[in-house]
Structures are given as C-alpha cells and as structure tokens.
Phi, psi and omega in degrees: 000331184291322176298319181291320178288328175290317177296320178296321179292323176294317180299318178299311179305315180293322183292315178295321177298315177291330181285323175303321182296343177292337186291136182242144185252088178228167168241141174259092190242163177284127175286143181291346178278358179086003186273010173109185179285151175211153182266115183233152174284125181227124179311129178082355184272175179085183358278148178236154172233147179283157177288318185231151181226141176286131174293125173111303179269335179071018176279143176299150177234145181224143181241145177249172186296334182278014180066019172276150180251135183233151173251013173227120183300332180289351181272349180269166178301151181308314183305317186278329175297319179275337191255012181219150182274081183283334181234151179220160178260021177309323183299338177310306177292321177298323177295322174302314178292324177300312177309321175282330187278320192300317184295333182271348182228071180290138182276141181239000000 
C-alpha cells in the first residue's frame, strides 16, 4: 500500500504543478476607446485562467453567437466579449494554497 500511496502523491504533485503553470498575469479590462473588453498585460493584474481550454493544445477557447470557435478573445463579437465571463480570478486563491503546499510536496 505504501508504494501506491507514494505514486499517487507524486502524480498529484505533478498535476498541481502543471495546473498552477496555466495561470496568466493579465487583466481582462475595458479598453478606454470603448471597443470593449480585452485581455491585456496589466502590471499587478492576474492571475487569470480562461473558462475553456482546447484539449491537447491547452489553448483558451472562445465561442461566438454564430457557433464559431476562436482561440483569441478579441476575435469574438463585442457583445460576447463584454457579456460573458471568459476569464476568472479563481487561481489567486489556488496559488496562495499552492505556495503553502508545494514545499512539502516537491514534483520529481
């Protein structure tokens, strides 16, 4: 049972480390020119994760009303960019927990 528990702990440590790497330090902010929200590098902003990711490439995915799929949020209509929560700041809390957890569970 000890070996199985050890392998499980290593797998968990690797998975958590990979998930933390997804966080991006951007802000999803309204542009001052009125053209809608955009994903911009903003000092002190983030971390943000996209709501959806493409399996395999891990690229963020965004859908428009015409059922088209895009990998750049700026390609979708202003109404969809502004009216849907494409990004969230949930990782902020996860990263705080990770900082406490990681030293005790090194990925090998």
